[in-house]
MIROMI-178464 format. One record per atom (N, C-alpha, C): residue number from 1; residue in three letters; atom name; x, y, z. Coordinates in pm, whole numbers. Layout:
num | residuo | atomo | x | y | z
NUM | Ala | CA | X | Y | Z $
...
// end
This chain:
num | residuo | atomo | x | y | z
1 | His | N | -316 | -738 | 7492 $
1 | His | CA | -383 | -837 | 7408 $
1 | His | C | -363 | -978 | 7459 $
2 | Ala | N | -320 | -991 | 7585 $
2 | Ala | CA | -295 | -1124 | 7640 $
2 | Ala | C | -427 | -1194 | 7671 $
3 | Thr | N | -421 | -1326 | 7676 $
3 | Thr | CA | -537 | -1404 | 7716 $
3 | Thr | C | -549 | -1400 | 7868 $
4 | Phe | N | -661 | -1449 | 7918 $
4 | Phe | CA | -678 | -1458 | 8063 $
4 | Phe | C | -565 | -1538 | 8126 $
5 | Glu | N | -531 | -1651 | 8061 $
5 | Glu | CA | -425 | -1736 | 8114 $
5 | Glu | C | -290 | -1663 | 8113 $
6 | Gly | N | -265 | -1585 | 8009 $
6 | Gly | CA | -141 | -1509 | 8001 $
6 | Gly | C | -130 | -1403 | 8109 $
7 | Ile | N | -241 | -1335 | 8135 $
7 | Ile | CA | -243 | -1233 | 8241 $
7 | Ile | C | -220 | -1299 | 8376 $
8 | Trp | N | -289 | -1410 | 8401 $
8 | Trp | CA | -272 | -1480 | 8528 $
8 | Trp | C | -128 | -1528 | 8544 $
9 | Gln | N | -69 | -1582 | 8437 $
9 | Gln | CA | 68 | -1632 | 8445 $
9 | Gln | C | 166 | -1519 | 8474 $
10 | Ala | N | 145 | -1403 | 8412 $
10 | Ala | CA | 232 | -1288 | 8437 $
10 | Ala | C | 221 | -1243 | 8583 $
11 | Tyr | N | 98 | -1239 | 8635 $
11 | Tyr | CA | 76 | -1201 | 8775 $
11 | Tyr | C | 145 | -1303 | 8867 $
12 | His | N | 124 | -1430 | 8839 $
12 | His | CA | 183 | -1536 | 8920 $
12 | His | C | 336 | -1526 | 8921 $
13 | Asp | N | 394 | -1509 | 8803 $
13 | Asp | CA | 540 | -1503 | 8794 $
13 | Asp | C | 595 | -1382 | 8869 $
14 | Leu | N | 528 | -1267 | 8859 $
14 | Leu | CA | 571 | -1148 | 8930 $
14 | Leu | C | 561 | -1168 | 9082 $
15 | Ala | N | 452 | -1230 | 9127 $
15 | Ala | CA | 434 | -1255 | 9271 $
15 | Ala | C | 542 | -1349 | 9323 $
16 | Val | N | 571 | -1454 | 9249 $
16 | Val | CA | 674 | -1549 | 9291 $
16 | Val | C | 811 | -1483 | 9294 $
17 | Lys | N | 837 | -1395 | 9198 $
17 | Lys | CA | 967 | -1328 | 9188 $
17 | Lys | C | 985 | -1221 | 9295 $
18 | Thr | N | 880 | -1145 | 9324 $
18 | Thr | CA | 897 | -1029 | 9414 $
18 | Thr | C | 832 | -1047 | 9550 $
19 | Leu | N | 706 | -1089 | 9554 $
19 | Leu | CA | 634 | -1096 | 9682 $
19 | Leu | C | 676 | -1215 | 9767 $
20 | Tyr | N | 696 | -1329 | 9705 $
20 | Tyr | CA | 728 | -1449 | 9783 $
20 | Tyr | C | 860 | -1434 | 9861 $
21 | Pro | N | 969 | -1389 | 9798 $
21 | Pro | CA | 1092 | -1369 | 9877 $
21 | Pro | C | 1075 | -1264 | 9988 $
22 | Trp | N | 1002 | -1158 | 9956 $
22 | Trp | CA | 977 | -1053 | 10056 $
22 | Trp | C | 898 | -1110 | 10174 $
23 | Asp | N | 799 | -1195 | 10145 $
23 | Asp | CA | 719 | -1256 | 10252 $
23 | Asp | C | 804 | -1351 | 10336 $
24 | Arg | N | 890 | -1429 | 10273 $
24 | Arg | CA | 979 | -1519 | 10348 $
24 | Arg | C | 1068 | -1437 | 10442 $
25 | Asp | N | 1118 | -1324 | 10392 $
25 | Asp | CA | 1202 | -1237 | 10475 $
25 | Asp | C | 1122 | -1179 | 10591 $
26 | Tyr | N | 999 | -1140 | 10563 $
26 | Tyr | CA | 913 | -1083 | 10667 $
26 | Tyr | C | 891 | -1184 | 10780 $
27 | Leu | N | 871 | -1310 | 10745 $
27 | Leu | CA | 847 | -1412 | 10848 $
27 | Leu | C | 966 | -1425 | 10943 $
28 | Gln | N | 1087 | -1396 | 10895 $
28 | Gln | CA | 1206 | -1403 | 10979 $
28 | Gln | C | 1215 | -1287 | 11078 $
29 | Arg | N | 1149 | -1176 | 11046 $
29 | Arg | CA | 1155 | -1059 | 11133 $
29 | Arg | C | 1018 | -1023 | 11191 $
30 | Met | N | 925 | -1116 | 11188 $
30 | Met | CA | 792 | -1091 | 11241 $
30 | Met | C | 801 | -1054 | 11388 $
31 | Pro | N | 731 | -948 | 11428 $
31 | Pro | CA | 742 | -904 | 11568 $
31 | Pro | C | 676 | -1003 | 11664 $
32 | Asp | N | 723 | -1002 | 11787 $
32 | Asp | CA | 660 | -1083 | 11891 $
32 | Asp | C | 525 | -1023 | 11925 $
33 | Arg | N | 434 | -1109 | 11964 $
33 | Arg | CA | 302 | -1062 | 12003 $
33 | Arg | C | 311 | -990 | 12137 $
34 | Arg | N | 252 | -871 | 12142 $
34 | Arg | CA | 254 | -791 | 12263 $
34 | Arg | C | 141 | -836 | 12357 $
35 | Asn | N | 146 | -790 | 12479 $
35 | Asn | CA | 43 | -822 | 12576 $
35 | Asn | C | -1 | -693 | 12644 $
36 | Asp | N | -40 | -595 | 12563 $
36 | Asp | CA | -73 | -463 | 12617 $
36 | Asp | C | -216 | -419 | 12587 $
37 | Gly | N | -299 | -511 | 12535 $
37 | Gly | CA | -438 | -477 | 12505 $
37 | Gly | C | -456 | -388 | 12384 $
38 | Ser | N | -352 | -374 | 12301 $
38 | Ser | CA | -361 | -287 | 12184 $
38 | Ser | C | -436 | -356 | 12069 $
39 | Ile | N | -487 | -274 | 11979 $
39 | Ile | CA | -562 | -323 | 11863 $
39 | Ile | C | -492 | -276 | 11736 $
40 | Phe | N | -477 | -366 | 11641 $
40 | Phe | CA | -431 | -331 | 11507 $
40 | Phe | C | -553 | -326 | 11417 $
41 | Leu | N | -577 | -210 | 11357 $
41 | Leu | CA | -691 | -190 | 11268 $
41 | Leu | C | -640 | -187 | 11125 $
42 | Ser | N | -673 | -290 | 11048 $
42 | Ser | CA | -628 | -304 | 10910 $
42 | Ser | C | -727 | -234 | 10818 $
43 | Val | N | -679 | -132 | 10741 $
43 | Val | CA | -765 | -56 | 10651 $
43 | Val | C | -699 | -50 | 10514 $
44 | Ala | N | -759 | -116 | 10417 $
44 | Ala | CA | -714 | -106 | 10278 $
44 | Ala | C | -813 | -19 | 10204 $
45 | Thr | N | -763 | 82 | 10132 $
45 | Thr | CA | -852 | 174 | 10063 $
45 | Thr | C | -814 | 188 | 9917 $
46 | Tyr | N | -914 | 192 | 9832 $
46 | Tyr | CA | -893 | 219 | 9690 $
46 | Tyr | C | -974 | 343 | 9654 $
47 | Arg | N | -907 | 456 | 9647 $
47 | Arg | CA | -967 | 583 | 9605 $
47 | Arg | C | -1096 | 613 | 9682 $
48 | Asp | N | -1097 | 585 | 9809 $
48 | Asp | CA | -1219 | 599 | 9889 $
48 | Asp | C | -1223 | 734 | 9960 $
49 | Glu | N | -1321 | 815 | 9925 $
49 | Glu | CA | -1331 | 950 | 9985 $
49 | Glu | C | -1372 | 946 | 10132 $
50 | Asn | N | -1416 | 832 | 10181 $
50 | Asn | CA | -1456 | 819 | 10321 $
50 | Asn | C | -1343 | 771 | 10411 $
51 | Cys | N | -1227 | 747 | 10355 $
51 | Cys | CA | -1115 | 694 | 10433 $
51 | Cys | C | -1080 | 783 | 10552 $
52 | Tyr | N | -1070 | 913 | 10529 $
52 | Tyr | CA | -1035 | 1004 | 10638 $
52 | Tyr | C | -1134 | 991 | 10753 $
53 | Asn | N | -1264 | 994 | 10722 $
53 | Asn | CA | -1366 | 984 | 10828 $
53 | Asn | C | -1353 | 853 | 10903 $
54 | Thr | N | -1324 | 746 | 10832 $
54 | Thr | CA | -1310 | 615 | 10896 $
54 | Thr | C | -1196 | 616 | 10997 $
55 | Val | N | -1079 | 663 | 10956 $
55 | Val | CA | -964 | 666 | 11046 $
55 | Val | C | -989 | 762 | 11162 $
56 | Tyr | N | -1042 | 879 | 11130 $
56 | Tyr | CA | -1067 | 980 | 11234 $
56 | Tyr | C | -1164 | 927 | 11339 $
57 | His | N | -1276 | 869 | 11295 $
57 | His | CA | -1377 | 822 | 11390 $
57 | His | C | -1331 | 697 | 11466 $
58 | Ala | N | -1242 | 619 | 11406 $
58 | Ala | CA | -1188 | 504 | 11481 $
58 | Ala | C | -1118 | 553 | 11607 $
59 | Phe | N | -1038 | 658 | 11594 $
59 | Phe | CA | -969 | 713 | 11711 $
59 | Phe | C | -1065 | 793 | 11799 $
60 | Glu | N | -1151 | 872 | 11739 $
60 | Glu | CA | -1242 | 958 | 11814 $
60 | Glu | C | -1337 | 878 | 11903 $
61 | Lys | N | -1385 | 764 | 11853 $
61 | Lys | CA | -1485 | 685 | 11926 $
61 | Lys | C | -1423 | 575 | 12011 $
62 | Ala | N | -1293 | 560 | 12007 $
62 | Ala | CA | -1228 | 455 | 12087 $
62 | Ala | C | -1223 | 496 | 12233 $
63 | Gln | N | -1243 | 400 | 12321 $
63 | Gln | CA | -1229 | 425 | 12464 $
63 | Gln | C | -1082 | 446 | 12499 $
64 | Asn | N | -994 | 373 | 12429 $
64 | Asn | CA | -850 | 381 | 12454 $
64 | Asn | C | -776 | 408 | 12322 $
65 | Pro | N | -787 | 529 | 12268 $
65 | Pro | CA | -724 | 557 | 12138 $
65 | Pro | C | -573 | 542 | 12139 $
66 | Glu | N | -511 | 555 | 12254 $
66 | Glu | CA | -366 | 539 | 12261 $
66 | Glu | C | -324 | 394 | 12236 $
67 | Lys | N | -418 | 299 | 12248 $
67 | Lys | CA | -390 | 158 | 12222 $
67 | Lys | C | -432 | 113 | 12083 $
68 | Leu | N | -473 | 209 | 12000 $
68 | Leu | CA | -516 | 179 | 11864 $
68 | Leu | C | -403 | 209 | 11766 $
69 | Phe | N | -374 | 113 | 11679 $
69 | Phe | CA | -272 | 129 | 11575 $
69 | Phe | C | -336 | 92 | 11441 $
70 | Val | N | -329 | 183 | 11347 $
70 | Val | CA | -394 | 164 | 11217 $
70 | Val | C | -289 | 136 | 11111 $
71 | Gly | N | -308 | 25 | 11040 $
71 | Gly | CA | -228 | -5 | 10922 $
71 | Gly | C | -311 | 33 | 10800 $
72 | Leu | N | -264 | 132 | 10725 $
72 | Leu | CA | -341 | 188 | 10614 $
72 | Leu | C | -266 | 168 | 10483 $
73 | Val | N | -328 | 95 | 10391 $
73 | Val | CA | -274 | 83 | 10256 $
73 | Val | C | -365 | 165 | 10165 $
74 | Gln | N | -308 | 274 | 10113 $
74 | Gln | CA | -383 | 366 | 10026 $
74 | Gln | C | -346 | 339 | 9881 $
75 | Gln | N | -447 | 309 | 9801 $
75 | Gln | CA | -429 | 293 | 9656 $
75 | Gln | C | -500 | 412 | 9592 $
76 | Asn | N | -425 | 517 | 9565 $
76 | Asn | CA | -482 | 642 | 9519 $
76 | Asn | C | -428 | 684 | 9383 $
77 | Cys | N | -507 | 767 | 9316 $
77 | Cys | CA | -464 | 831 | 9192 $
77 | Cys | C | -397 | 963 | 9230 $
78 | His | N | -279 | 989 | 9173 $
78 | His | CA | -204 | 1109 | 9206 $
78 | His | C | -196 | 1210 | 9091 $
79 | Ala | N | -220 | 1166 | 8969 $
79 | Ala | CA | -213 | 1257 | 8853 $
79 | Ala | C | -295 | 1199 | 8738 $
80 | Asn | N | -347 | 1288 | 8653 $
80 | Asn | CA | -427 | 1246 | 8536 $
80 | Asn | C | -539 | 1151 | 8577 $
81 | Cys | N | -613 | 1190 | 8679 $
81 | Cys | CA | -714 | 1102 | 8738 $
81 | Cys | C | -845 | 1107 | 8660 $
82 | Arg | N | -908 | 992 | 8651 $
82 | Arg | CA | -1036 | 978 | 8583 $
82 | Arg | C | -1131 | 906 | 8677 $
83 | Ser | N | -1258 | 931 | 8659 $
83 | Ser | CA | -1358 | 864 | 8741 $
83 | Ser | C | -1482 | 839 | 8658 $
84 | Gly | N | -1551 | 732 | 8690 $
84 | Gly | CA | -1674 | 699 | 8620 $
84 | Gly | C | -1793 | 773 | 8678 $
85 | Val | N | -1885 | 808 | 8592 $
85 | Val | CA | -2010 | 870 | 8633 $
85 | Val | C | -2119 | 767 | 8605 $
86 | Leu | N | -2187 | 723 | 8709 $
86 | Leu | CA | -2282 | 613 | 8693 $
86 | Leu | C | -2404 | 651 | 8611 $
87 | Ala | N | -2442 | 779 | 8609 $
87 | Ala | CA | -2564 | 819 | 8540 $
87 | Ala | C | -2559 | 788 | 8391 $
88 | Asn | N | -2448 | 820 | 8325 $
88 | Asn | CA | -2441 | 797 | 8181 $
88 | Asn | C | -2319 | 714 | 8139 $
89 | Leu | N | -2254 | 651 | 8235 $
89 | Leu | CA | -2143 | 559 | 8210 $
89 | Leu | C | -2028 | 623 | 8133 $
90 | Thr | N | -1998 | 748 | 8162 $
90 | Thr | CA | -1885 | 814 | 8099 $
90 | Thr | C | -1773 | 832 | 8199 $
91 | Met | N | -1655 | 858 | 8149 $
91 | Met | CA | -1540 | 886 | 8234 $
91 | Met | C | -1513 | 1037 | 8229 $
92 | Val | N | -1480 | 1095 | 8343 $
92 | Val | CA | -1452 | 1238 | 8350 $
92 | Val | C | -1321 | 1260 | 8424 $
93 | Asp | N | -1256 | 1373 | 8397 $
93 | Asp | CA | -1137 | 1411 | 8470 $
93 | Asp | C | -1176 | 1454 | 8611 $
94 | Val | N | -1097 | 1412 | 8710 $
94 | Val | CA | -1120 | 1450 | 8849 $
94 | Val | C | -987 | 1486 | 8913 $
95 | Pro | N | -991 | 1563 | 9023 $
95 | Pro | CA | -864 | 1595 | 9091 $
95 | Pro | C | -803 | 1471 | 9155 $
96 | Pro | N | -674 | 1477 | 9187 $
96 | Pro | CA | -609 | 1364 | 9257 $
96 | Pro | C | -683 | 1332 | 9388 $
97 | Asp | N | -671 | 1207 | 9428 $
97 | Asp | CA | -737 | 1162 | 9551 $
97 | Asp | C | -670 | 1222 | 9673 $
98 | Asp | N | -751 | 1243 | 9778 $
98 | Asp | CA | -697 | 1293 | 9904 $
98 | Asp | C | -608 | 1187 | 9968 $
99 | Asp | N | -505 | 1233 | 10034 $
99 | Asp | CA | -417 | 1145 | 10112 $
99 | Asp | C | -478 | 1135 | 10251 $
100 | Cys | N | -547 | 1026 | 10275 $
100 | Cys | CA | -621 | 1004 | 10400 $
100 | Cys | C | -530 | 1012 | 10522 $
101 | Gly | N | -413 | 949 | 10515 $
101 | Gly | CA | -320 | 952 | 10628 $
101 | Gly | C | -270 | 1092 | 10657 $
102 | Lys | N | -237 | 1167 | 10553 $
102 | Lys | CA | -188 | 1304 | 10570 $
102 | Lys | C | -297 | 1392 | 10631 $
103 | Leu | N | -420 | 1378 | 10581 $
103 | Leu | CA | -531 | 1458 | 10635 $
103 | Leu | C | -554 | 1426 | 10783 $
104 | Phe | N | -546 | 1297 | 10817 $
104 | Phe | CA | -565 | 1261 | 10958 $
104 | Phe | C | -455 | 1321 | 11044 $
105 | Cys | N | -330 | 1309 | 11001 $
105 | Cys | CA | -218 | 1359 | 11081 $
105 | Cys | C | -220 | 1511 | 11095 $
106 | Glu | N | -282 | 1581 | 11001 $
106 | Glu | CA | -293 | 1726 | 11009 $
106 | Glu | C | -411 | 1772 | 11095 $
107 | Ser | N | -502 | 1682 | 11129 $
107 | Ser | CA | -618 | 1718 | 11212 $
107 | Ser | C | -575 | 1732 | 11358 $
108 | Asp | N | -658 | 1799 | 11439 $
108 | Asp | CA | -627 | 1814 | 11581 $
108 | Asp | C | -610 | 1679 | 11649 $
109 | Leu | N | -702 | 1587 | 11622 $
109 | Leu | CA | -694 | 1454 | 11682 $
109 | Leu | C | -575 | 1377 | 11626 $
110 | Gly | N | -555 | 1388 | 11496 $
110 | Gly | CA | -446 | 1317 | 11430 $
110 | Gly | C | -308 | 1360 | 11477 $
111 | Gln | N | -294 | 1487 | 11512 $
111 | Gln | CA | -164 | 1533 | 11561 $
111 | Gln | C | -124 | 1458 | 11688 $
112 | Lys | N | -225 | 1419 | 11765 $
112 | Lys | CA | -198 | 1346 | 11889 $
112 | Lys | C | -167 | 1199 | 11864 $
113 | Tyr | N | -230 | 1140 | 11758 $
113 | Tyr | CA | -218 | 996 | 11735 $
113 | Tyr | C | -153 | 958 | 11602 $
114 | Cys | N | -93 | 1053 | 11535 $
114 | Cys | CA | -32 | 1025 | 11404 $
114 | Cys | C | 73 | 915 | 11414 $
115 | Gln | N | 146 | 908 | 11523 $
115 | Gln | CA | 248 | 804 | 11539 $
115 | Gln | C | 188 | 665 | 11546 $
116 | Asn | N | 56 | 654 | 11563 $
116 | Asn | CA | -12 | 524 | 11567 $
116 | Asn | C | -65 | 482 | 11429 $
117 | Leu | N | -28 | 558 | 11328 $
117 | Leu | CA | -73 | 532 | 11191 $
117 | Leu | C | 46 | 484 | 11108 $
118 | Arg | N | 33 | 366 | 11048 $
118 | Arg | CA | 136 | 310 | 10960 $
118 | Arg | C | 79 | 306 | 10819 $
119 | Val | N | 146 | 372 | 10726 $
119 | Val | CA | 88 | 391 | 10593 $
119 | Val | C | 179 | 335 | 10484 $
120 | Leu | N | 117 | 265 | 10390 $
120 | Leu | CA | 182 | 225 | 10266 $
120 | Leu | C | 101 | 286 | 10153 $
121 | Asn | N | 165 | 372 | 10072 $
121 | Asn | CA | 99 | 436 | 9959 $
121 | Asn | C | 131 | 361 | 9831 $
122 | Ile | N | 27 | 330 | 9755 $
122 | Ile | CA | 42 | 261 | 9627 $
122 | Ile | C | -25 | 347 | 9521 $
123 | Asp | N | 46 | 373 | 9412 $
123 | Asp | CA | -12 | 449 | 9303 $
123 | Asp | C | -117 | 363 | 9234 $
124 | Glu | N | -230 | 423 | 9201 $
124 | Glu | CA | -344 | 349 | 9148 $
124 | Glu | C | -308 | 250 | 9036 $
125 | Pro | N | -228 | 288 | 8936 $
125 | Pro | CA | -197 | 190 | 8831 $
125 | Pro | C | -120 | 68 | 8881 $
126 | Glu | N | -58 | 77 | 8998 $
126 | Glu | CA | 18 | -35 | 9052 $
126 | Glu | C | -63 | -121 | 9149 $
127 | Ser | N | -190 | -85 | 9168 $
127 | Ser | CA | -276 | -161 | 9259 $
127 | Ser | C | -295 | -302 | 9206 $
128 | Leu | N | -290 | -399 | 9297 $
128 | Leu | CA | -311 | -539 | 9262 $
128 | Leu | C | -445 | -590 | 9312 $
129 | Gly | N | -533 | -499 | 9356 $
129 | Gly | CA | -666 | -540 | 9399 $
129 | Gly | C | -679 | -551 | 9549 $
130 | Pro | N | -802 | -579 | 9595 $
130 | Pro | CA | -831 | -578 | 9739 $
130 | Pro | C | -758 | -687 | 9818 $
131 | Tyr | N | -742 | -805 | 9761 $
131 | Tyr | CA | -675 | -912 | 9836 $
131 | Tyr | C | -529 | -877 | 9860 $
132 | Ala | N | -461 | -828 | 9756 $
132 | Ala | CA | -321 | -789 | 9773 $
132 | Ala | C | -309 | -673 | 9871 $
133 | Ala | N | -401 | -576 | 9862 $
133 | Ala | CA | -396 | -461 | 9954 $
133 | Ala | C | -412 | -506 | 10098 $
134 | Arg | N | -503 | -598 | 10123 $
134 | Arg | CA | -521 | -648 | 10260 $
134 | Arg | C | -400 | -730 | 10305 $
135 | Tyr | N | -339 | -800 | 10213 $
135 | Tyr | CA | -215 | -872 | 10242 $
135 | Tyr | C | -107 | -774 | 10285 $
136 | Phe | N | -89 | -667 | 10206 $
136 | Phe | CA | 11 | -566 | 10240 $
136 | Phe | C | -21 | -501 | 10375 $
137 | Thr | N | -147 | -476 | 10400 $
137 | Thr | CA | -186 | -414 | 10526 $
137 | Thr | C | -148 | -504 | 10644 $
138 | Ser | N | -165 | -634 | 10627 $
138 | Ser | CA | -131 | -726 | 10737 $
138 | Ser | C | 17 | -718 | 10772 $
139 | Lys | N | 100 | -678 | 10678 $
139 | Lys | CA | 243 | -668 | 10703 $
139 | Lys | C | 278 | -543 | 10785 $
140 | Leu | N | 180 | -456 | 10808 $
140 | Leu | CA | 202 | -338 | 10893 $
140 | Leu | C | 172 | -369 | 11040 $
141 | Trp | N | 126 | -490 | 11067 $
141 | Trp | CA | 101 | -536 | 11205 $
141 | Trp | C | 232 | -537 | 11281 $
142 | Ser | N | 229 | -494 | 11407 $
142 | Ser | CA | 351 | -488 | 11487 $
142 | Ser | C | 333 | -554 | 11623 $
143 | Gly | N | 266 | -668 | 11624 $
143 | Gly | CA | 257 | -747 | 11745 $
143 | Gly | C | 136 | -719 | 11832 $
144 | Glu | N | 45 | -631 | 11788 $
144 | Glu | CA | -74 | -603 | 11869 $
144 | Glu | C | -154 | -732 | 11890 $
145 | Pro | N | -204 | -755 | 12012 $
145 | Pro | CA | -275 | -881 | 12039 $
145 | Pro | C | -411 | -893 | 11971 $
146 | Trp | N | -472 | -781 | 11934 $
146 | Trp | CA | -604 | -783 | 11869 $
146 | Trp | C | -591 | -728 | 11728 $
147 | Phe | N | -652 | -796 | 11632 $
147 | Phe | CA | -643 | -761 | 11490 $
147 | Phe | C | -785 | -744 | 11437 $
148 | Met | N | -811 | -630 | 11375 $
148 | Met | CA | -943 | -603 | 11318 $
148 | Met | C | -926 | -554 | 11175 $
149 | Gln | N | -999 | -614 | 11083 $
149 | Gln | CA | -992 | -574 | 10942 $
149 | Gln | C | -1124 | -511 | 10901 $
150 | Ile | N | -1116 | -390 | 10843 $
150 | Ile | CA | -1237 | -320 | 10800 $
150 | Ile | C | -1215 | -259 | 10662 $
151 | Asp | N | -1322 | -210 | 10604 $
151 | Asp | CA | -1314 | -132 | 10481 $
151 | Asp | C | -1289 | 14 | 10517 $
152 | Ala | N | -1262 | 94 | 10415 $
152 | Ala | CA | -1227 | 236 | 10437 $
152 | Ala | C | -1348 | 327 | 10438 $
153 | His | N | -1467 | 270 | 10452 $
153 | His | CA | -1589 | 350 | 10458 $
153 | His | C | -1678 | 295 | 10571 $
154 | Met | N | -1621 | 298 | 10691 $
154 | Met | CA | -1690 | 244 | 10808 $
154 | Met | C | -1710 | 355 | 10911 $
155 | Thr | N | -1801 | 328 | 11003 $
155 | Thr | CA | -1822 | 418 | 11116 $
155 | Thr | C | -1819 | 334 | 11243 $
156 | Phe | N | -1815 | 400 | 11357 $
156 | Phe | CA | -1796 | 330 | 11484 $
156 | Phe | C | -1892 | 382 | 11588 $
157 | Arg | N | -1930 | 297 | 11681 $
157 | Arg | CA | -2005 | 343 | 11797 $
157 | Arg | C | -1906 | 377 | 11906 $
158 | Gln | N | -1950 | 452 | 12004 $
158 | Gln | CA | -1863 | 492 | 12114 $
158 | Gln | C | -1810 | 368 | 12187 $
159 | Asp | N | -1682 | 368 | 12218 $
159 | Asp | CA | -1613 | 260 | 12291 $
159 | Asp | C | -1610 | 128 | 12213 $
160 | Trp | N | -1610 | 137 | 12081 $
160 | Trp | CA | -1609 | 18 | 11997 $
160 | Trp | C | -1492 | -75 | 12028 $
161 | Asp | N | -1379 | -17 | 12064 $
161 | Asp | CA | -1259 | -97 | 12089 $
161 | Asp | C | -1276 | -185 | 12213 $
162 | Ala | N | -1321 | -124 | 12322 $
162 | Ala | CA | -1340 | -199 | 12447 $
162 | Ala | C | -1451 | -303 | 12432 $
163 | Leu | N | -1558 | -267 | 12361 $
163 | Leu | CA | -1669 | -362 | 12340 $
163 | Leu | C | -1624 | -481 | 12254 $
164 | Ser | N | -1543 | -454 | 12154 $
164 | Ser | CA | -1494 | -562 | 12068 $
164 | Ser | C | -1407 | -660 | 12147 $
165 | Ile | N | -1317 | -606 | 12227 $
165 | Ile | CA | -1230 | -692 | 12309 $
165 | Ile | C | -1313 | -771 | 12410 $
166 | Gln | N | -1413 | -705 | 12468 $
166 | Gln | CA | -1500 | -773 | 12564 $
166 | Gln | C | -1571 | -891 | 12497 $
167 | Met | N | -1621 | -873 | 12375 $
167 | Met | CA | -1689 | -982 | 12304 $
167 | Met | C | -1592 | -1095 | 12271 $
168 | Leu | N | -1470 | -1058 | 12229 $
168 | Leu | CA | -1371 | -1161 | 12197 $
168 | Leu | C | -1332 | -1241 | 12321 $
169 | Gln | N | -1315 | -1172 | 12433 $
169 | Gln | CA | -1278 | -1242 | 12556 $
169 | Gln | C | -1391 | -1330 | 12609 $
170 | Ala | N | -1515 | -1297 | 12575 $
170 | Ala | CA | -1630 | -1377 | 12620 $
170 | Ala | C | -1651 | -1500 | 12532 $
171 | Ser | N | -1579 | -1507 | 12423 $
171 | Ser | CA | -1594 | -1620 | 12332 $
171 | Ser | C | -1540 | -1748 | 12397 $
172 | Pro | N | -1600 | -1863 | 12369 $
172 | Pro | CA | -1549 | -1988 | 12427 $
172 | Pro | C | -1425 | -2042 | 12356 $
173 | Ser | N | -1379 | -1973 | 12253 $
173 | Ser | CA | -1263 | -2020 | 12177 $
173 | Ser | C | -1135 | -1952 | 12224 $
174 | Pro | N | -1022 | -2026 | 12226 $
174 | Pro | CA | -895 | -1962 | 12262 $
174 | Pro | C | -845 | -1867 | 12152 $
175 | Lys | N | -892 | -1884 | 12029 $
175 | Lys | CA | -855 | -1796 | 11917 $
175 | Lys | C | -983 | -1753 | 11845 $
176 | Pro | N | -1059 | -1665 | 11908 $
176 | Pro | CA | -1189 | -1629 | 11852 $
176 | Pro | C | -1179 | -1538 | 11729 $
177 | Val | N | -1280 | -1548 | 11644 $
177 | Val | CA | -1296 | -1460 | 11529 $
177 | Val | C | -1440 | -1411 | 11530 $
178 | Leu | N | -1456 | -1280 | 11525 $
178 | Leu | CA | -1589 | -1221 | 11512 $
178 | Leu | C | -1601 | -1167 | 11371 $
179 | Ser | N | -1714 | -1192 | 11308 $
179 | Ser | CA | -1735 | -1143 | 11173 $
179 | Ser | C | -1881 | -1111 | 11154 $
180 | His | N | -1909 | -1005 | 11078 $
180 | His | CA | -2047 | -972 | 11047 $
180 | His | C | -2050 | -875 | 10931 $
181 | Tyr | N | -2169 | -862 | 10873 $
181 | Tyr | CA | -2190 | -764 | 10767 $
181 | Tyr | C | -2246 | -640 | 10833 $
182 | Pro | N | -2170 | -532 | 10834 $
182 | Pro | CA | -2213 | -413 | 10910 $
182 | Pro | C | -2327 | -339 | 10843 $
183 | Pro | N | -2401 | -260 | 10922 $
183 | Pro | CA | -2505 | -175 | 10863 $
183 | Pro | C | -2440 | -63 | 10782 $
184 | Gly | N | -2521 | 13 | 10710 $
184 | Gly | CA | -2471 | 122 | 10629 $
184 | Gly | C | -2394 | 224 | 10710 $
185 | His | N | -2299 | 293 | 10646 $
185 | His | CA | -2211 | 386 | 10717 $
185 | His | C | -2283 | 511 | 10765 $
186 | Thr | N | -2406 | 533 | 10723 $
186 | Thr | CA | -2478 | 653 | 10766 $
186 | Thr | C | -2560 | 631 | 10893 $
187 | Ile | N | -2571 | 508 | 10938 $
187 | Ile | CA | -2652 | 479 | 11056 $
187 | Ile | C | -2583 | 532 | 11183 $
188 | Asn | N | -2663 | 577 | 11278 $
188 | Asn | CA | -2611 | 622 | 11407 $
188 | Asn | C | -2600 | 499 | 11497 $
189 | Leu | N | -2481 | 447 | 11510 $
189 | Leu | CA | -2463 | 322 | 11585 $
189 | Leu | C | -2492 | 337 | 11733 $
190 | Asp | N | -2471 | 457 | 11788 $
190 | Asp | CA | -2497 | 477 | 11931 $
190 | Asp | C | -2646 | 467 | 11961 $
191 | Lys | N | -2731 | 502 | 11864 $
191 | Lys | CA | -2877 | 496 | 11885 $
191 | Lys | C | -2932 | 358 | 11849 $
192 | His | N | -2858 | 281 | 11769 $
192 | His | CA | -2907 | 151 | 11723 $
192 | His | C | -2824 | 35 | 11778 $
193 | Asn | N | -2760 | 57 | 11893 $
193 | Asn | CA | -2667 | -45 | 11942 $
193 | Asn | C | -2733 | -173 | 11994 $
194 | Glu | N | -2863 | -172 | 12014 $
194 | Glu | CA | -2931 | -292 | 12061 $
194 | Glu | C | -2988 | -375 | 11946 $
195 | His | N | -2984 | -321 | 11825 $
195 | His | CA | -3037 | -394 | 11709 $
195 | His | C | -2934 | -496 | 11662 $
196 | Pro | N | -2977 | -620 | 11643 $
196 | Pro | CA | -2882 | -721 | 11594 $
196 | Pro | C | -2840 | -693 | 11449 $
197 | Thr | N | -2722 | -736 | 11414 $
197 | Thr | CA | -2673 | -720 | 11277 $
197 | Thr | C | -2660 | -859 | 11214 $
198 | Ser | N | -2640 | -862 | 11084 $
198 | Ser | CA | -2631 | -991 | 11016 $
198 | Ser | C | -2494 | -1054 | 11038 $
// end
């Protein structure tokens, strides 16, 4: 029954009490930046059934999957799960969400690259939203020179990693940032790679 201001104040006080000291500590132990051409792929997911495909295809379509490291923050429901049905706006019981990291590590490809996956699991009721999840994901970075942030429902074209680094290195900036709104996840990127995106 709190007001908006009361909810915000409670969130603020909790962040100052718990997250701020933890972040100050993290800054003291932040890893040195590596120089090995590796990529850190930041993936924050909230009950996303496409998470497994995203992680799997990131490694499958990479030219150098051994240089790919994924930081995955999963915000999943583990028990007494409910989901909305858009057709009639009702809530229904659903099974617990899949553990995307576990599914990847159990796959043939994942068995080879599971050690390149860093996972933080958050129970759905404890989720603080997308900004906090992306913040937590950034803390899974371990010095990789290239950082890429995506959603948990993305797809990749072949050699996406090498092409991304090539574009970054061609930039006239010493600290380049590439950003765009990607096409839908169902598009075949290998067939549409010459089409410009927004």
